[in-house]
Gaussian input, Z-matrix of N, CA and C with variables (Angstrom, degrees):
# hf/3-21g

backbone

0 1
 N
 C     1     B1
 C     2     B2     1     A1
 N     3     B3     2     A2     1     D1
 C     4     B4     3     A3     2     D2
 C     5     B5     4     A4     3     D3
 N     6     B6     5     A5     4     D4
 C     7     B7     6     A6     5     D5
 C     8     B8     7     A7     6     D6
 N     9     B9     8     A8     7     D7
 C    10    B10     9     A9     8     D8
 C    11    B11    10    A10     9     D9
 N    12    B12    11    A11    10    D10
 C    13    B13    12    A12    11    D11
 C    14    B14    13    A13    12    D12
 N    15    B15    14    A14    13    D13
 C    16    B16    15    A15    14    D14
 C    17    B17    16    A16    15    D15
 N    18    B18    17    A17    16    D16
 C    19    B19    18    A18    17    D17
 C    20    B20    19    A19    18    D18
 N    21    B21    20    A20    19    D19
 C    22    B22    21    A21    20    D20
 C    23    B23    22    A22    21    D21
 N    24    B24    23    A23    22    D22
 C    25    B25    24    A24    23    D23
 C    26    B26    25    A25    24    D24
 N    27    B27    26    A26    25    D25
 C    28    B28    27    A27    26    D26
 C    29    B29    28    A28    27    D27
 N    30    B30    29    A29    28    D28
 C    31    B31    30    A30    29    D29
 C    32    B32    31    A31    30    D30
 N    33    B33    32    A32    31    D31
 C    34    B34    33    A33    32    D32
 C    35    B35    34    A34    33    D33
 N    36    B36    35    A35    34    D34
 C    37    B37    36    A36    35    D35
 C    38    B38    37    A37    36    D36
 N    39    B39    38    A38    37    D37
 C    40    B40    39    A39    38    D38
 C    41    B41    40    A40    39    D39
 N    42    B42    41    A41    40    D40
 C    43    B43    42    A42    41    D41
 C    44    B44    43    A43    42    D42
 N    45    B45    44    A44    43    D43
 C    46    B46    45    A45    44    D44
 C    47    B47    46    A46    45    D45
 N    48    B48    47    A47    46    D46
 C    49    B49    48    A48    47    D47
 C    50    B50    49    A49    48    D48
 N    51    B51    50    A50    49    D49
 C    52    B52    51    A51    50    D50
 C    53    B53    52    A52    51    D51
 N    54    B54    53    A53    52    D52
 C    55    B55    54    A54    53    D53
 C    56    B56    55    A55    54    D54
 N    57    B57    56    A56    55    D55
 C    58    B58    57    A57    56    D56
 C    59    B59    58    A58    57    D57
 N    60    B60    59    A59    58    D58
 C    61    B61    60    A60    59    D59
 C    62    B62    61    A61    60    D60
 N    63    B63    62    A62    61    D61
 C    64    B64    63    A63    62    D62
 C    65    B65    64    A64    63    D63
 N    66    B66    65    A65    64    D64
 C    67    B67    66    A66    65    D65
 C    68    B68    67    A67    66    D66
 N    69    B69    68    A68    67    D67
 C    70    B70    69    A69    68    D68
 C    71    B71    70    A70    69    D69
 N    72    B72    71    A71    70    D70
 C    73    B73    72    A72    71    D71
 C    74    B74    73    A73    72    D72
 N    75    B75    74    A74    73    D73
 C    76    B76    75    A75    74    D74
 C    77    B77    76    A76    75    D75
 N    78    B78    77    A77    76    D76
 C    79    B79    78    A78    77    D77
 C    80    B80    79    A79    78    D78
 N    81    B81    80    A80    79    D79
 C    82    B82    81    A81    80    D80
 C    83    B83    82    A82    81    D81
 N    84    B84    83    A83    82    D82
 C    85    B85    84    A84    83    D83
 C    86    B86    85    A85    84    D84
 N    87    B87    86    A86    85    D85
 C    88    B88    87    A87    86    D86
 C    89    B89    88    A88    87    D87
 N    90    B90    89    A89    88    D88
 C    91    B91    90    A90    89    D89
 C    92    B92    91    A91    90    D90
 N    93    B93    92    A92    91    D91
 C    94    B94    93    A93    92    D92
 C    95    B95    94    A94    93    D93
 N    96    B96    95    A95    94    D94
 C    97    B97    96    A96    95    D95
 C    98    B98    97    A97    96    D96
 N    99    B99    98    A98    97    D97
 C   100   B100    99    A99    98    D98
 C   101   B101   100   A100    99    D99
 N   102   B102   101   A101   100   D100
 C   103   B103   102   A102   101   D101
 C   104   B104   103   A103   102   D102
 N   105   B105   104   A104   103   D103
 C   106   B106   105   A105   104   D104
 C   107   B107   106   A106   105   D105
 N   108   B108   107   A107   106   D106
 C   109   B109   108   A108   107   D107
 C   110   B110   109   A109   108   D108
 N   111   B111   110   A110   109   D109
 C   112   B112   111   A111   110   D110
 C   113   B113   112   A112   111   D111
 N   114   B114   113   A113   112   D112
 C   115   B115   114   A114   113   D113
 C   116   B116   115   A115   114   D114
 N   117   B117   116   A116   115   D115
 C   118   B118   117   A117   116   D116
 C   119   B119   118   A118   117   D117
 N   120   B120   119   A119   118   D118
 C   121   B121   120   A120   119   D119
 C   122   B122   121   A121   120   D120
 N   123   B123   122   A122   121   D121
 C   124   B124   123   A123   122   D122
 C   125   B125   124   A124   123   D123
 N   126   B126   125   A125   124   D124
 C   127   B127   126   A126   125   D125
 C   128   B128   127   A127   126   D126
 N   129   B129   128   A128   127   D127
 C   130   B130   129   A129   128   D128
 C   131   B131   130   A130   129   D129
 N   132   B132   131   A131   130   D130
 C   133   B133   132   A132   131   D131
 C   134   B134   133   A133   132   D132
 N   135   B135   134   A134   133   D133
 C   136   B136   135   A135   134   D134
 C   137   B137   136   A136   135   D135
 N   138   B138   137   A137   136   D136
 C   139   B139   138   A138   137   D137
 C   140   B140   139   A139   138   D138
 N   141   B141   140   A140   139   D139
 C   142   B142   141   A141   140   D140
 C   143   B143   142   A142   141   D141
 N   144   B144   143   A143   142   D142
 C   145   B145   144   A144   143   D143
 C   146   B146   145   A145   144   D144
 N   147   B147   146   A146   145   D145
 C   148   B148   147   A147   146   D146
 C   149   B149   148   A148   147   D147
 N   150   B150   149   A149   148   D148
 C   151   B151   150   A150   149   D149
 C   152   B152   151   A151   150   D150
 N   153   B153   152   A152   151   D151
 C   154   B154   153   A153   152   D152
 C   155   B155   154   A154   153   D153
 N   156   B156   155   A155   154   D154
 C   157   B157   156   A156   155   D155
 C   158   B158   157   A157   156   D156
 N   159   B159   158   A158   157   D157
 C   160   B160   159   A159   158   D158
 C   161   B161   160   A160   159   D159
 N   162   B162   161   A161   160   D160
 C   163   B163   162   A162   161   D161
 C   164   B164   163   A163   162   D162
 N   165   B165   164   A164   163   D163
 C   166   B166   165   A165   164   D164
 C   167   B167   166   A166   165   D165
 N   168   B168   167   A167   166   D166
 C   169   B169   168   A168   167   D167
 C   170   B170   169   A169   168   D168
 N   171   B171   170   A170   169   D169
 C   172   B172   171   A171   170   D170
 C   173   B173   172   A172   171   D171
 N   174   B174   173   A173   172   D172
 C   175   B175   174   A174   173   D173
 C   176   B176   175   A175   174   D174
 N   177   B177   176   A176   175   D175
 C   178   B178   177   A177   176   D176
 C   179   B179   178   A178   177   D177
 N   180   B180   179   A179   178   D178
 C   181   B181   180   A180   179   D179
 C   182   B182   181   A181   180   D180
 N   183   B183   182   A182   181   D181
 C   184   B184   183   A183   182   D182
 C   185   B185   184   A184   183   D183
 N   186   B186   185   A185   184   D184
 C   187   B187   186   A186   185   D185
 C   188   B188   187   A187   186   D186
 N   189   B189   188   A188   187   D187
 C   190   B190   189   A189   188   D188
 C   191   B191   190   A190   189   D189
 N   192   B192   191   A191   190   D190
 C   193   B193   192   A192   191   D191
 C   194   B194   193   A193   192   D192

   B1=1.4530
   B2=1.5282
   B3=1.3079
   B4=1.4581
   B5=1.5216
   B6=1.3198
   B7=1.4575
   B8=1.5286
   B9=1.3389
   B10=1.4655
   B11=1.5292
   B12=1.3202
   B13=1.4651
   B14=1.5219
   B15=1.3166
   B16=1.4549
   B17=1.5112
   B18=1.3344
   B19=1.4671
   B20=1.5290
   B21=1.3212
   B22=1.4589
   B23=1.5238
   B24=1.3323
   B25=1.4703
   B26=1.5208
   B27=1.3280
   B28=1.4721
   B29=1.5291
   B30=1.3172
   B31=1.4667
   B32=1.5197
   B33=1.3088
   B34=1.4548
   B35=1.5223
   B36=1.2939
   B37=1.4580
   B38=1.5206
   B39=1.3214
   B40=1.4577
   B41=1.5260
   B42=1.3116
   B43=1.4564
   B44=1.5115
   B45=1.2944
   B46=1.4603
   B47=1.5264
   B48=1.3116
   B49=1.4634
   B50=1.5272
   B51=1.3064
   B52=1.4603
   B53=1.5265
   B54=1.3304
   B55=1.4629
   B56=1.5300
   B57=1.3163
   B58=1.4637
   B59=1.5160
   B60=1.3050
   B61=1.4495
   B62=1.5169
   B63=1.3331
   B64=1.4604
   B65=1.5308
   B66=1.3164
   B67=1.4715
   B68=1.5271
   B69=1.3096
   B70=1.4673
   B71=1.5251
   B72=1.3192
   B73=1.4602
   B74=1.5222
   B75=1.3126
   B76=1.4619
   B77=1.5149
   B78=1.3297
   B79=1.4559
   B80=1.5175
   B81=1.3205
   B82=1.4654
   B83=1.5309
   B84=1.3147
   B85=1.4691
   B86=1.5285
   B87=1.3040
   B88=1.4593
   B89=1.5137
   B90=1.3377
   B91=1.4637
   B92=1.5218
   B93=1.3266
   B94=1.4540
   B95=1.5218
   B96=1.3422
   B97=1.4570
   B98=1.5284
   B99=1.3168
   B100=1.4664
   B101=1.5288
   B102=1.3344
   B103=1.4530
   B104=1.5235
   B105=1.3080
   B106=1.4640
   B107=1.5297
   B108=1.3102
   B109=1.4676
   B110=1.5141
   B111=1.3030
   B112=1.4657
   B113=1.5262
   B114=1.3171
   B115=1.4669
   B116=1.5269
   B117=1.3198
   B118=1.4641
   B119=1.5219
   B120=1.3091
   B121=1.4677
   B122=1.5235
   B123=1.3077
   B124=1.4660
   B125=1.5234
   B126=1.3133
   B127=1.4641
   B128=1.5194
   B129=1.3239
   B130=1.4569
   B131=1.5160
   B132=1.3243
   B133=1.4588
   B134=1.5337
   B135=1.3084
   B136=1.4649
   B137=1.5340
   B138=1.3058
   B139=1.4605
   B140=1.5197
   B141=1.3161
   B142=1.4581
   B143=1.5159
   B144=1.3312
   B145=1.4658
   B146=1.5263
   B147=1.3105
   B148=1.4695
   B149=1.5276
   B150=1.3137
   B151=1.4632
   B152=1.5293
   B153=1.3428
   B154=1.4701
   B155=1.5277
   B156=1.3470
   B157=1.4694
   B158=1.5274
   B159=1.3252
   B160=1.4681
   B161=1.5245
   B162=1.3172
   B163=1.4707
   B164=1.5229
   B165=1.3323
   B166=1.4694
   B167=1.5242
   B168=1.3296
   B169=1.4676
   B170=1.5195
   B171=1.3321
   B172=1.4681
   B173=1.5268
   B174=1.3301
   B175=1.4656
   B176=1.5283
   B177=1.3331
   B178=1.4612
   B179=1.5350
   B180=1.3242
   B181=1.4659
   B182=1.5290
   B183=1.3326
   B184=1.4797
   B185=1.5123
   B186=1.3378
   B187=1.4596
   B188=1.5280
   B189=1.3287
   B190=1.4592
   B191=1.5157
   B192=1.3038
   B193=1.4659
   B194=1.5031
   A1=111.12
   A2=118.37
   A3=124.41
   A4=114.11
   A5=116.65
   A6=122.05
   A7=112.89
   A8=117.38
   A9=119.37
   A10=112.38
   A11=117.40
   A12=119.46
   A13=109.97
   A14=115.87
   A15=121.01
   A16=114.61
   A17=118.26
   A18=120.29
   A19=111.96
   A20=116.56
   A21=120.04
   A22=112.01
   A23=116.71
   A24=120.30
   A25=108.63
   A26=117.68
   A27=119.10
   A28=110.62
   A29=115.28
   A30=120.30
   A31=108.15
   A32=116.47
   A33=119.87
   A34=110.63
   A35=114.79
   A36=122.41
   A37=106.33
   A38=117.19
   A39=119.49
   A40=108.60
   A41=116.06
   A42=120.22
   A43=109.38
   A44=114.99
   A45=122.43
   A46=108.22
   A47=116.52
   A48=121.18
   A49=107.26
   A50=116.02
   A51=121.17
   A52=107.15
   A53=116.94
   A54=118.70
   A55=110.13
   A56=116.74
   A57=121.99
   A58=107.71
   A59=117.36
   A60=120.38
   A61=110.22
   A62=114.16
   A63=121.76
   A64=111.36
   A65=116.77
   A66=122.46
   A67=110.04
   A68=116.62
   A69=121.18
   A70=107.80
   A71=116.67
   A72=121.74
   A73=109.49
   A74=116.95
   A75=122.38
   A76=109.23
   A77=115.38
   A78=121.64
   A79=106.81
   A80=117.39
   A81=123.06
   A82=111.48
   A83=115.68
   A84=123.04
   A85=114.32
   A86=117.57
   A87=121.22
   A88=108.45
   A89=117.10
   A90=121.20
   A91=109.95
   A92=114.78
   A93=121.97
   A94=107.62
   A95=115.70
   A96=121.74
   A97=107.74
   A98=116.14
   A99=120.94
   A100=106.22
   A101=116.05
   A102=122.69
   A103=114.12
   A104=117.91
   A105=119.54
   A106=113.03
   A107=118.49
   A108=120.05
   A109=109.62
   A110=120.73
   A111=129.95
   A112=112.37
   A113=118.39
   A114=121.26
   A115=110.78
   A116=115.64
   A117=122.24
   A118=111.21
   A119=115.78
   A120=121.37
   A121=111.75
   A122=118.23
   A123=120.99
   A124=113.78
   A125=118.78
   A126=121.13
   A127=112.97
   A128=117.86
   A129=120.67
   A130=110.92
   A131=115.72
   A132=120.94
   A133=107.85
   A134=118.05
   A135=119.52
   A136=111.01
   A137=115.73
   A138=121.91
   A139=105.92
   A140=116.64
   A141=120.59
   A142=110.06
   A143=116.49
   A144=119.91
   A145=111.36
   A146=115.57
   A147=121.40
   A148=109.78
   A149=115.75
   A150=119.86
   A151=110.81
   A152=117.62
   A153=120.54
   A154=110.61
   A155=116.78
   A156=120.20
   A157=109.84
   A158=117.59
   A159=120.19
   A160=111.36
   A161=117.78
   A162=121.15
   A163=110.50
   A164=117.54
   A165=121.25
   A166=110.68
   A167=117.20
   A168=120.98
   A169=109.57
   A170=116.74
   A171=121.20
   A172=110.89
   A173=116.92
   A174=120.64
   A175=111.43
   A176=116.78
   A177=120.85
   A178=110.85
   A179=116.61
   A180=119.96
   A181=110.61
   A182=116.34
   A183=120.03
   A184=111.63
   A185=117.14
   A186=121.54
   A187=112.23
   A188=117.08
   A189=120.65
   A190=113.98
   A191=116.81
   A192=119.89
   A193=110.37
   D1=25.46
   D2=174.25
   D3=60.22
   D4=25.76
   D5=174.04
   D6=53.96
   D7=31.37
   D8=-178.20
   D9=-88.64
   D10=-8.56
   D11=-178.71
   D12=-61.88
   D13=129.97
   D14=177.40
   D15=83.82
   D16=-4.95
   D17=-178.15
   D18=-93.53
   D19=-4.66
   D20=-176.67
   D21=90.28
   D22=-12.90
   D23=177.49
   D24=-82.46
   D25=142.63
   D26=178.73
   D27=-64.11
   D28=144.19
   D29=176.34
   D30=-64.27
   D31=138.92
   D32=179.57
   D33=-157.96
   D34=165.25
   D35=174.85
   D36=-127.52
   D37=140.20
   D38=174.68
   D39=-137.97
   D40=164.03
   D41=179.63
   D42=-141.94
   D43=160.81
   D44=178.66
   D45=-116.43
   D46=133.11
   D47=175.70
   D48=-103.17
   D49=115.77
   D50=179.49
   D51=-112.51
   D52=108.45
   D53=179.57
   D54=-62.64
   D55=135.76
   D56=177.72
   D57=-123.08
   D58=140.33
   D59=-178.67
   D60=-154.42
   D61=143.67
   D62=-177.09
   D63=-80.15
   D64=-37.83
   D65=-176.38
   D66=-100.08
   D67=159.57
   D68=173.11
   D69=-64.95
   D70=133.98
   D71=179.09
   D72=-112.20
   D73=139.14
   D74=177.89
   D75=-113.29
   D76=139.62
   D77=178.36
   D78=-151.56
   D79=121.71
   D80=-179.46
   D81=51.20
   D82=49.96
   D83=178.22
   D84=61.80
   D85=22.61
   D86=175.61
   D87=-121.68
   D88=137.29
   D89=178.26
   D90=-97.34
   D91=136.85
   D92=177.46
   D93=-117.22
   D94=124.77
   D95=-177.58
   D96=-117.71
   D97=127.77
   D98=175.01
   D99=-84.90
   D100=96.93
   D101=-170.65
   D102=-62.55
   D103=-25.99
   D104=-173.82
   D105=-114.77
   D106=13.19
   D107=-179.92
   D108=-56.08
   D109=134.45
   D110=-2.88
   D111=-97.13
   D112=18.55
   D113=-178.67
   D114=-74.91
   D115=179.25
   D116=-179.17
   D117=-58.95
   D118=144.49
   D119=177.96
   D120=-83.49
   D121=-3.90
   D122=-174.62
   D123=-59.37
   D124=-36.47
   D125=-175.09
   D126=-100.99
   D127=21.87
   D128=-178.66
   D129=-74.83
   D130=149.07
   D131=172.43
   D132=-68.64
   D133=141.98
   D134=177.69
   D135=-61.47
   D136=139.13
   D137=176.85
   D138=-118.81
   D139=95.94
   D140=-174.75
   D141=-103.33
   D142=97.23
   D143=178.43
   D144=-68.09
   D145=159.86
   D146=177.96
   D147=-65.65
   D148=163.80
   D149=178.90
   D150=-63.21
   D151=-30.71
   D152=177.69
   D153=-65.83
   D154=-43.12
   D155=177.96
   D156=-64.91
   D157=-42.67
   D158=179.43
   D159=-60.85
   D160=-40.82
   D161=177.06
   D162=-64.15
   D163=-41.69
   D164=179.13
   D165=-64.53
   D166=-39.82
   D167=176.78
   D168=-62.90
   D169=-47.06
   D170=179.70
   D171=-59.50
   D172=-44.98
   D173=-179.98
   D174=-64.23
   D175=-38.87
   D176=179.12
   D177=-66.53
   D178=-41.57
   D179=177.08
   D180=-61.93
   D181=-47.04
   D182=178.97
   D183=-58.72
   D184=-42.13
   D185=-176.91
   D186=-69.73
   D187=-22.05
   D188=-175.37
   D189=-115.04
   D190=9.60
   D191=-178.77
   D192=-84.84

């Protein structure tokens, strides 16, 4: 429960979705490589897309949800 008990913060649970893929994926002319496939994602280098790519990802998710 994220150690929030007693801190005044409401109890909550959250999760992280880390996309994993065996092949190189392309989206809006950008390639995404899963550097550690099929091993744990814990030690992966951060992949910080631009704000334009993040908006395009968000719009694509909304359009296909």
